TIVEXLUM-814444 format. One record per residue: residue in one letter; x, z, y of N, C-alpha, C, O in turn. Coordinates in nm, 2 decimals, decimal comma, m for minus. Each point is the difference from the previous one (the first is absolute). Example, Ala and Ser with C-alpha at 12.3 -4.5 7.8 and 13.67 -1.06 7.14 Angstrom:
REM residues 2
["A" [1,32 0,78 m0,57] [m0,09 0,00 0,12] [0,09 0,00 0,12] [0,10 0,07 0,00]]
["S" [m0,14 m0,14 0,11] [0,09 0,00 0,11] [m0,08 0,08 0,11] [0,05 0,01 0,11]]
//
This chain:
REM residues 80
["M" [0,18 m1,23 1,56] [m0,05 0,08 m0,11] [0,12 0,04 m0,08] [0,09 m0,08 m0,03]]
["G" [m0,09 0,21 m0,02] [0,11 0,05 m0,08] [0,01 m0,06 m0,13] [m0,10 m0,06 m0,05]]
["A" [0,21 0,07 m0,02] [0,02 m0,06 m0,13] [m0,09 0,06 m0,10] [m0,05 m0,07 m0,09]]
["L" [0,03 0,20 0,09] [m0,09 0,07 m0,09] [m0,14 m0,04 0,02] [m0,07 m0,03 m0,10]]
["A" [0,03 0,02 0,22] [m0,14 m0,05 0,03] [m0,02 m0,14 m0,05] [m0,11 m0,03 m0,05]]
["H" [0,21 m0,06 0,08] [m0,01 m0,14 m0,05] [m0,01 0,00 m0,15] [m0,08 m0,08 m0,06]]
["H" [0,16 0,16 m0,01] [0,00 0,00 m0,15] [m0,14 0,05 m0,05] [m0,05 m0,06 m0,09]]
["A" [0,00 0,16 0,16] [m0,13 0,06 m0,04] [m0,11 m0,10 0,01] [m0,09 m0,02 m0,09]]
["L" [0,09 m0,05 0,20] [m0,10 m0,11 0,03] [0,01 m0,11 m0,11] [m0,10 m0,04 m0,05]]
["R" [0,22 0,00 0,03] [0,02 m0,11 m0,10] [m0,04 0,05 m0,14] [m0,07 m0,08 m0,08]]
["A" [0,11 0,19 0,04] [m0,03 0,06 m0,13] [m0,15 0,02 m0,02] [m0,06 m0,02 m0,11]]
["A" [m0,01 0,07 0,22] [m0,14 0,02 m0,01] [m0,08 m0,12 m0,02] [m0,10 m0,01 m0,07]]
["S" [0,15 m0,10 0,13] [m0,07 m0,13 m0,02] [0,02 m0,05 m0,14] [m0,08 m0,09 m0,04]]
["E" [0,18 0,14 m0,03] [0,03 m0,05 m0,14] [m0,06 0,10 m0,10] [0,03 m0,01 m0,12]]
["G" [m0,10 0,12 0,17] [m0,05 0,09 m0,09] [0,10 0,10 m0,06] [m0,03 0,05 m0,11]]
["R" [0,13 m0,02 0,18] [0,11 0,08 m0,06] [0,00 0,14 0,06] [0,08 0,08 m0,05]]
["I" [m0,17 m0,05 0,14] [m0,01 0,14 0,05] [m0,13 0,05 m0,03] [m0,10 m0,06 0,02]]
["S" [0,10 0,18 m0,08] [m0,13 0,06 m0,03] [m0,01 0,14 0,06] [0,10 0,07 0,02]]
["F" [m0,22 m0,04 0,03] [m0,03 0,13 0,05] [m0,12 0,06 m0,08] [m0,09 m0,07 m0,04]]
["A" [0,10 0,20 0,02] [m0,11 0,07 m0,07] [m0,02 0,14 0,07] [0,09 0,07 0,02]]
["L" [m0,22 m0,05 0,02] [m0,03 0,13 0,05] [m0,10 0,07 m0,09] [m0,11 m0,05 m0,02]]
["L" [0,15 0,15 m0,05] [m0,08 0,07 m0,10] [m0,07 0,12 0,07] [0,06 0,10 0,03]]
["A" [m0,19 m0,11 m0,01] [m0,08 0,10 0,07] [m0,01 0,13 m0,08] [m0,02 0,10 0,06]]
["D" [0,02 m0,11 m0,19] [m0,02 0,12 m0,08] [0,10 0,11 0,03] [m0,03 0,12 m0,01]]
["D" [0,16 m0,16 0,03] [0,10 0,10 0,02] [0,08 m0,02 0,13] [0,10 0,06 0,03]]
["S" [m0,16 m0,15 0,06] [0,06 m0,03 0,13] [0,14 m0,05 m0,01] [0,08 0,03 0,09]]
["R" [m0,04 m0,10 m0,19] [0,13 m0,06 m0,01] [0,00 m0,13 0,07] [m0,10 m0,08 m0,01]]
["F" [0,21 0,05 0,07] [0,02 m0,14 0,06] [0,12 m0,05 m0,07] [0,11 0,05 0,01]]
["E" [m0,13 m0,17 m0,07] [0,11 m0,06 m0,08] [0,03 m0,14 0,06] [m0,09 m0,07 0,03]]
["V" [0,22 0,04 m0,02] [0,05 m0,12 0,05] [0,10 m0,06 m0,09] [0,09 0,08 m0,04]]
["K" [m0,10 m0,20 0,00] [0,11 m0,07 m0,08] [0,04 m0,12 0,08] [m0,08 m0,09 0,03]]
["L" [0,21 0,07 m0,01] [0,06 m0,11 0,06] [0,09 m0,07 m0,09] [0,09 0,06 m0,07]]
["A" [m0,11 m0,19 0,06] [0,09 m0,08 m0,09] [m0,01 m0,15 0,03] [m0,11 m0,04 0,05]]
["P" [0,20 m0,04 m0,06] [0,14 0,03 m0,04] [0,08 0,03 0,12] [m0,01 m0,06 0,10]]
["L" [0,09 0,16 m0,11] [0,10 0,04 0,10] [0,14 m0,04 m0,05] [0,03 m0,01 m0,12]]
["R" [0,06 m0,02 0,22] [0,13 m0,03 m0,03] [0,07 0,12 m0,07] [m0,03 0,11 0,03]]
["T" [0,11 m0,14 m0,13] [0,06 0,11 m0,08] [0,08 0,08 0,10] [0,08 m0,05 0,08]]
["G" [m0,10 0,19 m0,09] [0,07 0,09 0,09] [m0,09 0,05 0,12] [0,04 0,09 0,07]]
["S" [m0,15 m0,16 m0,05] [m0,08 0,03 0,12] [m0,06 0,15 m0,01] [m0,01 0,07 0,10]]
["S" [m0,03 m0,03 m0,22] [m0,06 0,13 m0,02] [0,10 0,11 0,04] [m0,04 0,10 0,05]]
["G" [0,17 m0,12 m0,08] [0,10 0,10 0,04] [0,01 0,02 0,15] [0,01 0,11 0,05]]
["A" [m0,02 m0,22 0,02] [0,00 0,01 0,15] [m0,13 0,07 0,05] [0,01 0,07 0,10]]
["L" [m0,12 m0,09 m0,17] [m0,13 0,06 0,05] [0,00 0,15 m0,03] [m0,06 0,08 0,07]]
["R" [0,13 m0,04 m0,18] [0,00 0,14 m0,04] [0,11 0,09 0,06] [m0,01 0,12 0,00]]
["T" [0,11 m0,18 0,06] [0,11 0,08 0,05] [m0,04 0,06 0,13] [m0,08 m0,06 0,08]]
["S" [0,14 0,17 m0,05] [m0,02 0,06 0,13] [0,12 0,07 0,05] [0,10 0,02 m0,08]]
["S" [m0,10 0,02 0,21] [0,11 0,07 0,05] [m0,06 0,11 0,08] [m0,12 0,01 0,02]]
["R" [0,21 0,08 0,03] [m0,05 0,11 0,08] [m0,07 m0,05 0,13] [m0,10 0,06 0,04]]
["R" [0,16 m0,16 0,02] [m0,05 m0,05 0,13] [m0,12 m0,09 m0,02] [m0,08 0,00 0,09]]
["R" [0,07 m0,06 m0,20] [m0,11 m0,10 m0,03] [m0,05 0,02 m0,14] [0,03 m0,08 m0,09]]
["P" [m0,12 0,18 0,08] [m0,06 0,02 m0,14] [m0,09 m0,11 m0,04] [m0,06 m0,07 0,08]]
["S" [0,06 0,05 m0,21] [m0,08 m0,11 m0,06] [m0,15 0,04 0,00] [m0,03 0,10 m0,07]]
["A" [m0,05 m0,18 0,14] [m0,15 0,03 0,00] [m0,05 m0,02 m0,14] [m0,09 0,08 m0,04]]
["L" [0,14 m0,17 m0,03] [m0,05 m0,03 m0,14] [0,02 0,12 m0,09] [m0,09 0,05 m0,07]]
["R" [0,21 0,01 0,08] [0,03 0,12 m0,09] [m0,08 0,12 0,06] [m0,05 0,08 m0,08]]
["T" [0,04 m0,07 0,21] [m0,07 0,12 0,05] [m0,15 0,00 m0,03] [m0,05 0,11 m0,03]]
["F" [m0,02 m0,22 0,03] [m0,14 0,00 m0,01] [m0,05 m0,04 m0,14] [m0,12 m0,01 m0,03]]
["S" [0,21 m0,02 m0,06] [m0,04 m0,05 m0,14] [0,01 0,11 m0,10] [0,09 0,08 0,00]]
["E" [m0,19 m0,08 m0,09] [0,01 0,09 m0,12] [0,08 m0,06 m0,11] [0,07 0,07 m0,07]]
["E" [m0,09 m0,20 0,05] [0,07 m0,07 m0,10] [0,06 m0,13 0,05] [m0,07 m0,07 0,08]]
["I" [0,19 0,03 m0,12] [0,06 m0,13 0,03] [0,06 m0,05 m0,13] [0,09 0,07 m0,06]]
["A" [m0,14 m0,18 0,01] [0,05 m0,06 m0,12] [0,05 m0,14 0,03] [m0,07 m0,08 0,07]]
["V" [0,18 0,05 m0,13] [0,06 m0,13 0,02] [0,02 m0,07 m0,14] [0,05 0,06 m0,09]]
["D" [m0,10 m0,18 0,09] [0,01 m0,08 m0,13] [0,10 m0,12 0,04] [m0,04 m0,08 0,08]]
["A" [0,15 0,08 m0,14] [0,10 m0,10 0,04] [0,03 m0,09 m0,12] [0,02 0,04 m0,11]]
["S" [m0,02 m0,17 0,15] [0,05 m0,10 m0,10] [0,13 m0,05 0,06] [0,05 0,05 0,10]]
["K" [0,01 m0,15 m0,17] [0,13 m0,05 0,05] [m0,01 m0,08 0,13] [0,11 m0,01 0,07]]
["D" [m0,22 m0,04 m0,03] [m0,01 m0,08 0,12] [m0,10 0,06 0,11] [0,00 m0,06 0,11]]
["H" [m0,07 0,16 m0,14] [m0,09 0,06 0,10] [m0,04 0,14 m0,04] [0,03 0,05 m0,11]]
["E" [m0,10 0,02 0,21] [m0,05 0,14 m0,03] [m0,14 0,00 0,05] [m0,05 m0,08 0,08]]
["S" [m0,03 0,18 m0,14] [m0,13 0,03 0,05] [0,01 0,15 0,03] [0,06 0,08 m0,07]]
["I" [m0,13 m0,03 0,17] [m0,01 0,14 0,04] [m0,14 0,04 0,00] [m0,09 m0,06 0,06]]
["H" [0,06 0,18 m0,12] [m0,13 0,05 m0,01] [0,00 0,14 0,06] [0,08 0,09 m0,03]]
["V" [m0,16 m0,07 0,14] [0,00 0,12 0,07] [m0,14 0,07 0,00] [m0,10 m0,07 0,01]]
["V" [0,10 0,20 m0,04] [m0,12 0,08 0,00] [0,00 0,10 0,11] [0,10 0,08 0,00]]
["M" [m0,20 m0,07 0,08] [m0,01 0,09 0,11] [m0,12 0,09 m0,02] [m0,11 m0,06 m0,04]]
["L" [0,12 0,19 0,06] [m0,12 0,09 m0,01] [m0,02 0,06 0,14] [0,09 0,01 0,08]]
["P" [m0,22 0,03 m0,05] [m0,02 0,06 0,13] [0,07 0,13 0,02] [0,02 0,08 m0,10]]
["R" [0,03 m0,06 0,22] [0,07 0,12 0,03] [m0,10 0,10 0,06] [m0,09 m0,04 0,08]]
["G" [0,10 0,16 m0,11] [m0,09 0,09 0,06] [0,00 0,14 m0,04] [m0,07 0,08 0,05]]
//
């Protein structure tokens, strides 16, 4: 199991991951916390050879950083 999957499973069991699907405007929102400081930068960066899926498919990406961890909030809207 990858490190991110392991972290997600552990955090979910502690109630630290929340998902919300808002049917009225078809928004999909994901919030992940706590992430190691600097993790959001790695998720958002992209290169020509390897574009970031998070940046490509997200309408909003917000990072809340404290001195010992970060949380990332992602909003995706349907494409069409």
